[in-house]
TORKOL-4160 file (C-alpha; in steps of 0.2 Angstrom, whole numbers, padded with zeros to 4 digits, m for minus):
398
<pt num="1" X="0000" Y="0000" Z="0000"/>
<pt num="2" X="0007" Y="0017" Z="m0005"/>
<pt num="3" X="0000" Y="0034" Z="0000"/>
<pt num="4" X="0005" Y="0052" Z="0003"/>
<pt num="5" X="0001" Y="0054" Z="0022"/>
<pt num="6" X="0000" Y="0040" Z="0034"/>
<pt num="7" X="m0006" Y="0043" Z="0052"/>
<pt num="8" X="m0003" Y="0030" Z="0065"/>
<pt num="9" X="m0016" Y="0031" Z="0079"/>
<pt num="10" X="m0034" Y="0037" Z="0077"/>
<pt num="11" X="m0037" Y="0043" Z="0094"/>
<pt num="12" X="m0042" Y="0061" Z="0096"/>
<pt num="13" X="m0025" Y="0068" Z="0092"/>
<pt num="14" X="m0022" Y="0057" Z="0076"/>
<pt num="15" X="m0040" Y="0061" Z="0071"/>
<pt num="16" X="m0037" Y="0080" Z="0073"/>
<pt num="17" X="m0021" Y="0079" Z="0063"/>
<pt num="18" X="m0031" Y="0070" Z="0049"/>
<pt num="19" X="m0044" Y="0084" Z="0050"/>
<pt num="20" X="m0031" Y="0098" Z="0049"/>
<pt num="21" X="m0021" Y="0090" Z="0034"/>
<pt num="22" X="m0037" Y="0087" Z="0024"/>
<pt num="23" X="m0044" Y="0105" Z="0029"/>
<pt num="24" X="m0028" Y="0112" Z="0022"/>
<pt num="25" X="m0032" Y="0103" Z="0005"/>
<pt num="26" X="m0021" Y="0088" Z="0007"/>
<pt num="27" X="m0027" Y="0071" Z="m0001"/>
<pt num="28" X="m0022" Y="0053" Z="0000"/>
<pt num="29" X="m0022" Y="0052" Z="0019"/>
<pt num="30" X="m0024" Y="0036" Z="0028"/>
<pt num="31" X="m0026" Y="0033" Z="0046"/>
<pt num="32" X="m0022" Y="0016" Z="0055"/>
<pt num="33" X="m0028" Y="0011" Z="0072"/>
<pt num="34" X="m0028" Y="m0006" Z="0081"/>
<pt num="35" X="m0046" Y="m0003" Z="0087"/>
<pt num="36" X="m0056" Y="0011" Z="0079"/>
<pt num="37" X="m0070" Y="0008" Z="0090"/>
<pt num="38" X="m0059" Y="0014" Z="0104"/>
<pt num="39" X="m0065" Y="0004" Z="0119"/>
<pt num="40" X="m0048" Y="0005" Z="0127"/>
<pt num="41" X="m0043" Y="0022" Z="0120"/>
<pt num="42" X="m0037" Y="0036" Z="0131"/>
<pt num="43" X="m0049" Y="0047" Z="0122"/>
<pt num="44" X="m0064" Y="0037" Z="0128"/>
<pt num="45" X="m0058" Y="0035" Z="0146"/>
<pt num="46" X="m0053" Y="0053" Z="0151"/>
<pt num="47" X="m0063" Y="0065" Z="0162"/>
<pt num="48" X="m0068" Y="0077" Z="0148"/>
<pt num="49" X="m0062" Y="0093" Z="0156"/>
<pt num="50" X="m0054" Y="0107" Z="0145"/>
<pt num="51" X="m0045" Y="0122" Z="0152"/>
<pt num="52" X="m0032" Y="0136" Z="0149"/>
<pt num="53" X="m0023" Y="0135" Z="0165"/>
<pt num="54" X="m0005" Y="0129" Z="0163"/>
<pt num="55" X="0012" Y="0135" Z="0168"/>
<pt num="56" X="0020" Y="0135" Z="0151"/>
<pt num="57" X="0014" Y="0147" Z="0137"/>
<pt num="58" X="0015" Y="0133" Z="0124"/>
<pt num="59" X="0003" Y="0122" Z="0134"/>
<pt num="60" X="m0009" Y="0137" Z="0136"/>
<pt num="61" X="m0008" Y="0140" Z="0117"/>
<pt num="62" X="m0012" Y="0122" Z="0112"/>
<pt num="63" X="m0027" Y="0122" Z="0124"/>
<pt num="64" X="m0032" Y="0140" Z="0118"/>
<pt num="65" X="m0033" Y="0135" Z="0100"/>
<pt num="66" X="m0042" Y="0118" Z="0104"/>
<pt num="67" X="m0055" Y="0126" Z="0115"/>
<pt num="68" X="m0058" Y="0139" Z="0103"/>
<pt num="69" X="m0062" Y="0126" Z="0090"/>
<pt num="70" X="m0073" Y="0116" Z="0102"/>
<pt num="71" X="m0083" Y="0132" Z="0106"/>
<pt num="72" X="m0085" Y="0136" Z="0087"/>
<pt num="73" X="m0093" Y="0118" Z="0085"/>
<pt num="74" X="m0100" Y="0116" Z="0102"/>
<pt num="75" X="m0116" Y="0107" Z="0097"/>
<pt num="76" X="m0106" Y="0094" Z="0087"/>
<pt num="77" X="m0093" Y="0091" Z="0101"/>
<pt num="78" X="m0104" Y="0093" Z="0116"/>
<pt num="79" X="m0094" Y="0108" Z="0123"/>
<pt num="80" X="m0101" Y="0116" Z="0139"/>
<pt num="81" X="m0093" Y="0132" Z="0144"/>
<pt num="82" X="m0096" Y="0130" Z="0163"/>
<pt num="83" X="m0080" Y="0134" Z="0170"/>
<pt num="84" X="m0066" Y="0127" Z="0181"/>
<pt num="85" X="m0064" Y="0130" Z="0200"/>
<pt num="86" X="m0048" Y="0127" Z="0209"/>
<pt num="87" X="m0049" Y="0127" Z="0228"/>
<pt num="88" X="m0034" Y="0134" Z="0237"/>
<pt num="89" X="m0030" Y="0130" Z="0255"/>
<pt num="90" X="m0024" Y="0143" Z="0267"/>
<pt num="91" X="m0008" Y="0133" Z="0269"/>
<pt num="92" X="m0004" Y="0136" Z="0250"/>
<pt num="93" X="m0011" Y="0153" Z="0247"/>
<pt num="94" X="0005" Y="0159" Z="0241"/>
<pt num="95" X="0006" Y="0146" Z="0227"/>
<pt num="96" X="m0012" Y="0150" Z="0223"/>
<pt num="97" X="m0008" Y="0168" Z="0220"/>
<pt num="98" X="0007" Y="0163" Z="0209"/>
<pt num="99" X="m0006" Y="0153" Z="0199"/>
<pt num="100" X="m0016" Y="0169" Z="0196"/>
<pt num="101" X="m0001" Y="0179" Z="0191"/>
<pt num="102" X="0004" Y="0166" Z="0179"/>
<pt num="103" X="m0013" Y="0166" Z="0171"/>
<pt num="104" X="m0012" Y="0184" Z="0169"/>
<pt num="105" X="0005" Y="0183" Z="0161"/>
<pt num="106" X="m0002" Y="0170" Z="0149"/>
<pt num="107" X="m0017" Y="0181" Z="0144"/>
<pt num="108" X="m0030" Y="0169" Z="0151"/>
<pt num="109" X="m0045" Y="0174" Z="0160"/>
<pt num="110" X="m0045" Y="0168" Z="0178"/>
<pt num="111" X="m0053" Y="0176" Z="0194"/>
<pt num="112" X="m0050" Y="0175" Z="0212"/>
<pt num="113" X="m0066" Y="0169" Z="0221"/>
<pt num="114" X="m0067" Y="0173" Z="0240"/>
<pt num="115" X="m0074" Y="0159" Z="0251"/>
<pt num="116" X="m0091" Y="0167" Z="0253"/>
<pt num="117" X="m0092" Y="0169" Z="0234"/>
<pt num="118" X="m0087" Y="0150" Z="0232"/>
<pt num="119" X="m0101" Y="0145" Z="0244"/>
<pt num="120" X="m0114" Y="0157" Z="0235"/>
<pt num="121" X="m0110" Y="0149" Z="0218"/>
<pt num="122" X="m0107" Y="0131" Z="0224"/>
<pt num="123" X="m0119" Y="0130" Z="0239"/>
<pt num="124" X="m0115" Y="0111" Z="0241"/>
<pt num="125" X="m0097" Y="0116" Z="0245"/>
<pt num="126" X="m0100" Y="0119" Z="0264"/>
<pt num="127" X="m0084" Y="0113" Z="0272"/>
<pt num="128" X="m0073" Y="0128" Z="0268"/>
<pt num="129" X="m0064" Y="0131" Z="0285"/>
<pt num="130" X="m0047" Y="0126" Z="0277"/>
<pt num="131" X="m0049" Y="0137" Z="0261"/>
<pt num="132" X="m0041" Y="0153" Z="0257"/>
<pt num="133" X="m0049" Y="0157" Z="0240"/>
<pt num="134" X="m0053" Y="0149" Z="0224"/>
<pt num="135" X="m0047" Y="0151" Z="0206"/>
<pt num="136" X="m0061" Y="0152" Z="0193"/>
<pt num="137" X="m0059" Y="0150" Z="0174"/>
<pt num="138" X="m0076" Y="0155" Z="0166"/>
<pt num="139" X="m0069" Y="0151" Z="0148"/>
<pt num="140" X="m0065" Y="0133" Z="0153"/>
<pt num="141" X="m0078" Y="0119" Z="0152"/>
<pt num="142" X="m0082" Y="0101" Z="0148"/>
<pt num="143" X="m0082" Y="0091" Z="0132"/>
<pt num="144" X="m0089" Y="0075" Z="0125"/>
<pt num="145" X="m0072" Y="0068" Z="0120"/>
<pt num="146" X="m0080" Y="0054" Z="0109"/>
<pt num="147" X="m0091" Y="0067" Z="0100"/>
<pt num="148" X="m0075" Y="0078" Z="0097"/>
<pt num="149" X="m0066" Y="0063" Z="0090"/>
<pt num="150" X="m0081" Y="0058" Z="0079"/>
<pt num="151" X="m0082" Y="0076" Z="0073"/>
<pt num="152" X="m0063" Y="0076" Z="0067"/>
<pt num="153" X="m0066" Y="0059" Z="0059"/>
<pt num="154" X="m0082" Y="0064" Z="0050"/>
<pt num="155" X="m0075" Y="0080" Z="0043"/>
<pt num="156" X="m0059" Y="0071" Z="0038"/>
<pt num="157" X="m0069" Y="0057" Z="0029"/>
<pt num="158" X="m0079" Y="0070" Z="0020"/>
<pt num="159" X="m0063" Y="0076" Z="0012"/>
<pt num="160" X="m0058" Y="0058" Z="0007"/>
<pt num="161" X="m0047" Y="0053" Z="0022"/>
<pt num="162" X="m0048" Y="0034" Z="0025"/>
<pt num="163" X="m0047" Y="0025" Z="0042"/>
<pt num="164" X="m0041" Y="0007" Z="0043"/>
<pt num="165" X="m0046" Y="m0004" Z="0058"/>
<pt num="166" X="m0036" Y="m0018" Z="0067"/>
<pt num="167" X="m0019" Y="m0012" Z="0061"/>
<pt num="168" X="m0004" Y="m0012" Z="0072"/>
<pt num="169" X="0011" Y="m0003" Z="0067"/>
<pt num="170" X="0027" Y="m0013" Z="0072"/>
<pt num="171" X="0041" Y="m0003" Z="0064"/>
<pt num="172" X="0046" Y="0010" Z="0052"/>
<pt num="173" X="0062" Y="0015" Z="0042"/>
<pt num="174" X="0067" Y="0025" Z="0027"/>
<pt num="175" X="0068" Y="0017" Z="0010"/>
<pt num="176" X="0073" Y="0027" Z="m0005"/>
<pt num="177" X="0068" Y="0043" Z="0003"/>
<pt num="178" X="0050" Y="0037" Z="0008"/>
<pt num="179" X="0044" Y="0030" Z="0024"/>
<pt num="180" X="0041" Y="0011" Z="0025"/>
<pt num="181" X="0030" Y="0005" Z="0039"/>
<pt num="182" X="0028" Y="m0013" Z="0044"/>
<pt num="183" X="0009" Y="m0016" Z="0049"/>
<pt num="184" X="0002" Y="m0031" Z="0057"/>
<pt num="185" X="m0016" Y="m0035" Z="0053"/>
<pt num="186" X="m0026" Y="m0041" Z="0068"/>
<pt num="187" X="m0041" Y="m0052" Z="0065"/>
<pt num="188" X="m0054" Y="m0047" Z="0078"/>
<pt num="189" X="m0057" Y="m0035" Z="0092"/>
<pt num="190" X="m0052" Y="m0046" Z="0107"/>
<pt num="191" X="m0035" Y="m0049" Z="0098"/>
<pt num="192" X="m0034" Y="m0030" Z="0096"/>
<pt num="193" X="m0038" Y="m0027" Z="0114"/>
<pt num="194" X="m0025" Y="m0040" Z="0119"/>
<pt num="195" X="m0012" Y="m0031" Z="0110"/>
<pt num="196" X="m0016" Y="m0014" Z="0118"/>
<pt num="197" X="m0015" Y="m0023" Z="0135"/>
<pt num="198" X="0002" Y="m0032" Z="0131"/>
<pt num="199" X="0009" Y="m0022" Z="0117"/>
<pt num="200" X="0026" Y="m0030" Z="0117"/>
<pt num="201" X="0019" Y="m0047" Z="0113"/>
<pt num="202" X="0027" Y="m0053" Z="0097"/>
<pt num="203" X="0016" Y="m0051" Z="0082"/>
<pt num="204" X="0013" Y="m0061" Z="0066"/>
<pt num="205" X="0016" Y="m0057" Z="0048"/>
<pt num="206" X="0017" Y="m0039" Z="0043"/>
<pt num="207" X="0013" Y="m0030" Z="0027"/>
<pt num="208" X="0022" Y="m0015" Z="0020"/>
<pt num="209" X="0015" Y="0002" Z="0019"/>
<pt num="210" X="0025" Y="0016" Z="0010"/>
<pt num="211" X="0021" Y="0034" Z="0013"/>
<pt num="212" X="0029" Y="0051" Z="0009"/>
<pt num="213" X="0026" Y="0057" Z="0026"/>
<pt num="214" X="0021" Y="0048" Z="0043"/>
<pt num="215" X="0014" Y="0055" Z="0059"/>
<pt num="216" X="0015" Y="0045" Z="0075"/>
<pt num="217" X="0000" Y="0049" Z="0086"/>
<pt num="218" X="m0001" Y="0033" Z="0096"/>
<pt num="219" X="m0003" Y="0040" Z="0113"/>
<pt num="220" X="0003" Y="0028" Z="0127"/>
<pt num="221" X="0009" Y="0016" Z="0113"/>
<pt num="222" X="0020" Y="0027" Z="0104"/>
<pt num="223" X="0036" Y="0020" Z="0111"/>
<pt num="224" X="0031" Y="0002" Z="0105"/>
<pt num="225" X="0035" Y="0006" Z="0087"/>
<pt num="226" X="0053" Y="0003" Z="0081"/>
<pt num="227" X="0064" Y="0013" Z="0082"/>
<pt num="228" X="0054" Y="0024" Z="0093"/>
<pt num="229" X="0057" Y="0011" Z="0106"/>
<pt num="230" X="0071" Y="0022" Z="0112"/>
<pt num="231" X="0058" Y="0032" Z="0120"/>
<pt num="232" X="0055" Y="0018" Z="0133"/>
<pt num="233" X="0069" Y="0025" Z="0143"/>
<pt num="234" X="0060" Y="0042" Z="0146"/>
<pt num="235" X="0041" Y="0039" Z="0143"/>
<pt num="236" X="0030" Y="0029" Z="0155"/>
<pt num="237" X="0012" Y="0023" Z="0152"/>
<pt num="238" X="0003" Y="0026" Z="0168"/>
<pt num="239" X="m0015" Y="0020" Z="0173"/>
<pt num="240" X="m0027" Y="0033" Z="0178"/>
<pt num="241" X="m0044" Y="0029" Z="0186"/>
<pt num="242" X="m0061" Y="0037" Z="0186"/>
<pt num="243" X="m0076" Y="0034" Z="0197"/>
<pt num="244" X="m0094" Y="0037" Z="0193"/>
<pt num="245" X="m0106" Y="0039" Z="0207"/>
<pt num="246" X="m0122" Y="0048" Z="0214"/>
<pt num="247" X="m0125" Y="0058" Z="0230"/>
<pt num="248" X="m0141" Y="0054" Z="0240"/>
<pt num="249" X="m0156" Y="0065" Z="0237"/>
<pt num="250" X="m0146" Y="0079" Z="0229"/>
<pt num="251" X="m0145" Y="0086" Z="0212"/>
<pt num="252" X="m0129" Y="0096" Z="0207"/>
<pt num="253" X="m0135" Y="0106" Z="0193"/>
<pt num="254" X="m0125" Y="0113" Z="0179"/>
<pt num="255" X="m0108" Y="0117" Z="0187"/>
<pt num="256" X="m0092" Y="0113" Z="0178"/>
<pt num="257" X="m0076" Y="0105" Z="0184"/>
<pt num="258" X="m0071" Y="0107" Z="0203"/>
<pt num="259" X="m0053" Y="0103" Z="0208"/>
<pt num="260" X="m0052" Y="0101" Z="0226"/>
<pt num="261" X="m0037" Y="0106" Z="0236"/>
<pt num="262" X="m0034" Y="0087" Z="0239"/>
<pt num="263" X="m0032" Y="0086" Z="0219"/>
<pt num="264" X="m0047" Y="0075" Z="0218"/>
<pt num="265" X="m0057" Y="0083" Z="0204"/>
<pt num="266" X="m0076" Y="0080" Z="0200"/>
<pt num="267" X="m0090" Y="0087" Z="0189"/>
<pt num="268" X="m0108" Y="0082" Z="0185"/>
<pt num="269" X="m0111" Y="0069" Z="0172"/>
<pt num="270" X="m0128" Y="0064" Z="0166"/>
<pt num="271" X="m0136" Y="0069" Z="0182"/>
<pt num="272" X="m0123" Y="0060" Z="0193"/>
<pt num="273" X="m0105" Y="0063" Z="0196"/>
<pt num="274" X="m0088" Y="0059" Z="0189"/>
<pt num="275" X="m0072" Y="0060" Z="0199"/>
<pt num="276" X="m0054" Y="0056" Z="0198"/>
<pt num="277" X="m0037" Y="0057" Z="0207"/>
<pt num="278" X="m0019" Y="0054" Z="0203"/>
<pt num="279" X="m0012" Y="0040" Z="0214"/>
<pt num="280" X="0005" Y="0045" Z="0219"/>
<pt num="281" X="0019" Y="0034" Z="0213"/>
<pt num="282" X="0007" Y="0023" Z="0202"/>
<pt num="283" X="0017" Y="0009" Z="0195"/>
<pt num="284" X="0020" Y="0012" Z="0176"/>
<pt num="285" X="0013" Y="m0002" Z="0164"/>
<pt num="286" X="m0002" Y="m0006" Z="0153"/>
<pt num="287" X="m0015" Y="m0009" Z="0167"/>
<pt num="288" X="m0034" Y="m0007" Z="0163"/>
<pt num="289" X="m0040" Y="m0014" Z="0179"/>
<pt num="290" X="m0051" Y="m0003" Z="0190"/>
<pt num="291" X="m0047" Y="m0006" Z="0208"/>
<pt num="292" X="m0062" Y="m0010" Z="0219"/>
<pt num="293" X="m0055" Y="0000" Z="0233"/>
<pt num="294" X="m0051" Y="0016" Z="0223"/>
<pt num="295" X="m0067" Y="0025" Z="0226"/>
<pt num="296" X="m0067" Y="0022" Z="0245"/>
<pt num="297" X="m0049" Y="0024" Z="0247"/>
<pt num="298" X="m0046" Y="0040" Z="0237"/>
<pt num="299" X="m0062" Y="0049" Z="0231"/>
<pt num="300" X="m0075" Y="0047" Z="0245"/>
<pt num="301" X="m0064" Y="0053" Z="0259"/>
<pt num="302" X="m0058" Y="0069" Z="0250"/>
<pt num="303" X="m0076" Y="0073" Z="0245"/>
<pt num="304" X="m0082" Y="0069" Z="0263"/>
<pt num="305" X="m0070" Y="0082" Z="0270"/>
<pt num="306" X="m0077" Y="0095" Z="0257"/>
<pt num="307" X="m0096" Y="0094" Z="0259"/>
<pt num="308" X="m0110" Y="0087" Z="0269"/>
<pt num="309" X="m0118" Y="0083" Z="0253"/>
<pt num="310" X="m0104" Y="0070" Z="0250"/>
<pt num="311" X="m0107" Y="0061" Z="0266"/>
<pt num="312" X="m0118" Y="0048" Z="0258"/>
<pt num="313" X="m0112" Y="0043" Z="0240"/>
<pt num="314" X="m0116" Y="0027" Z="0230"/>
<pt num="315" X="m0103" Y="0021" Z="0218"/>
<pt num="316" X="m0111" Y="0016" Z="0201"/>
<pt num="317" X="m0095" Y="0011" Z="0191"/>
<pt num="318" X="m0077" Y="0015" Z="0187"/>
<pt num="319" X="m0064" Y="0013" Z="0174"/>
<pt num="320" X="m0046" Y="0015" Z="0170"/>
<pt num="321" X="m0036" Y="0022" Z="0155"/>
<pt num="322" X="m0019" Y="0025" Z="0150"/>
<pt num="323" X="m0009" Y="0041" Z="0150"/>
<pt num="324" X="0009" Y="0043" Z="0143"/>
<pt num="325" X="0020" Y="0052" Z="0155"/>
<pt num="326" X="0035" Y="0062" Z="0150"/>
<pt num="327" X="0048" Y="0067" Z="0163"/>
<pt num="328" X="0041" Y="0085" Z="0163"/>
<pt num="329" X="0023" Y="0081" Z="0160"/>
<pt num="330" X="0022" Y="0090" Z="0144"/>
<pt num="331" X="0019" Y="0083" Z="0127"/>
<pt num="332" X="0030" Y="0077" Z="0113"/>
<pt num="333" X="0028" Y="0086" Z="0096"/>
<pt num="334" X="0039" Y="0088" Z="0081"/>
<pt num="335" X="0050" Y="0079" Z="0068"/>
<pt num="336" X="0059" Y="0063" Z="0073"/>
<pt num="337" X="0078" Y="0064" Z="0072"/>
<pt num="338" X="0086" Y="0053" Z="0060"/>
<pt num="339" X="0069" Y="0048" Z="0051"/>
<pt num="340" X="0066" Y="0061" Z="0037"/>
<pt num="341" X="0047" Y="0065" Z="0035"/>
<pt num="342" X="0042" Y="0056" Z="0051"/>
<pt num="343" X="0033" Y="0067" Z="0063"/>
<pt num="344" X="0025" Y="0064" Z="0081"/>
<pt num="345" X="0012" Y="0071" Z="0092"/>
<pt num="346" X="0009" Y="0061" Z="0108"/>
<pt num="347" X="0012" Y="0059" Z="0127"/>
<pt num="348" X="0002" Y="0074" Z="0132"/>
<pt num="349" X="0000" Y="0067" Z="0150"/>
<pt num="350" X="m0019" Y="0065" Z="0149"/>
<pt num="351" X="m0023" Y="0082" Z="0141"/>
<pt num="352" X="m0023" Y="0075" Z="0123"/>
<pt num="353" X="m0041" Y="0080" Z="0122"/>
<pt num="354" X="m0039" Y="0098" Z="0127"/>
<pt num="355" X="m0024" Y="0100" Z="0117"/>
<pt num="356" X="m0029" Y="0090" Z="0102"/>
<pt num="357" X="m0033" Y="0103" Z="0089"/>
<pt num="358" X="m0019" Y="0115" Z="0094"/>
<pt num="359" X="m0006" Y="0100" Z="0092"/>
<pt num="360" X="m0014" Y="0096" Z="0075"/>
<pt num="361" X="m0013" Y="0114" Z="0069"/>
<pt num="362" X="0005" Y="0116" Z="0074"/>
<pt num="363" X="0010" Y="0099" Z="0067"/>
<pt num="364" X="0001" Y="0103" Z="0051"/>
<pt num="365" X="0011" Y="0119" Z="0049"/>
<pt num="366" X="0027" Y="0110" Z="0052"/>
<pt num="367" X="0023" Y="0096" Z="0039"/>
<pt num="368" X="0016" Y="0107" Z="0026"/>
<pt num="369" X="0025" Y="0124" Z="0028"/>
<pt num="370" X="0042" Y="0118" Z="0035"/>
<pt num="371" X="0040" Y="0128" Z="0052"/>
<pt num="372" X="0028" Y="0135" Z="0065"/>
<pt num="373" X="0018" Y="0151" Z="0062"/>
<pt num="374" X="0002" Y="0151" Z="0072"/>
<pt num="375" X="0009" Y="0144" Z="0088"/>
<pt num="376" X="0027" Y="0140" Z="0091"/>
<pt num="377" X="0028" Y="0122" Z="0097"/>
<pt num="378" X="0047" Y="0119" Z="0095"/>
<pt num="379" X="0050" Y="0118" Z="0114"/>
<pt num="380" X="0040" Y="0102" Z="0114"/>
<pt num="381" X="0052" Y="0093" Z="0102"/>
<pt num="382" X="0058" Y="0076" Z="0110"/>
<pt num="383" X="0076" Y="0083" Z="0111"/>
<pt num="384" X="0072" Y="0093" Z="0126"/>
<pt num="385" X="0070" Y="0076" Z="0136"/>
<pt num="386" X="0088" Y="0073" Z="0135"/>
<pt num="387" X="0092" Y="0087" Z="0147"/>
<pt num="388" X="0082" Y="0091" Z="0163"/>
<pt num="389" X="0087" Y="0109" Z="0161"/>
<pt num="390" X="0076" Y="0110" Z="0145"/>
<pt num="391" X="0061" Y="0101" Z="0153"/>
<pt num="392" X="0044" Y="0110" Z="0153"/>
<pt num="393" X="0039" Y="0105" Z="0170"/>
<pt num="394" X="0020" Y="0105" Z="0172"/>
<pt num="395" X="0013" Y="0102" Z="0190"/>
<pt num="396" X="m0005" Y="0107" Z="0185"/>
<pt num="397" X="m0009" Y="0090" Z="0178"/>
<pt num="398" X="m0023" Y="0081" Z="0188"/>
């Protein structure tokens, strides 16, 4: 099989890249994925929040362009501009003020909410003795991640982009100036999901795909493609768990994401509640198991301490998905050294959804124009990971 553009990975980032390349008039674009339905996709298993609050300007800009597109097509992608509230404890008021100052420097709209204003806007947050204030972003919100991915795919397909299911990219190399990708065809969905859970399992026979340009957008599986396997030394696939539950005799209405001072986050979802938390020192690895004790050990205690309305909660379900962690918790975007016409966009540490279109916009300019213009994403090149002094350390991932 030969083509002009080949995108490896059809999650929201890969689908956004296909959308952007086709939007800019490119043709003969093919996208390969091990499981297009995406049952184990990180896109399907995230919390659905989108925000502008980050430490580094490049991360702000990736989010800014993505959220602007979501707002433009809010009906298609299910965007709700309901805000983000970050609760700041008295013990850490100084760091909260620093966040507000950083938001001002990054030209993002965030406001300080005093405790009485928090209680007025969020009357269910009634245990506030430890709080100094809140940071509120009115332009942030919630997104239907699957709907956003479907939007990118639908628009791309309308312009001729082809998506191929049950395809596992094993390796790539340069042959006569073009990129050769060895692709294993998987027979059915269980096999595809088995490969996602154990990606280093030896594969079967592979077919050769030849392309002028290749984009690696494989998320937590990017480092499994030879020779990108060198990234295993710096990238870590890490499980993230989310609980879905309800509160007894209480309706939470239409508020947005709330990030508690404990770093437990929650928001309404379908009349109930969705909540998550980063377990410190989570062991890296491809693990999709949802711990039966996760809700009781991590979610409920933190919420109990924040609200009397959270004293009686009933867990409904929960799930786990994969994030790809870089050492500095910022994404990888740019060309791949030593592999002409191979590009990459992955490892966004759980914010692939909220940075998807910004990443596609930047990568599209790099591929088609030879450089960045709308937003300069050069600092996200993988070379920075070689030297800690060049890291873009983000501590605001949740």
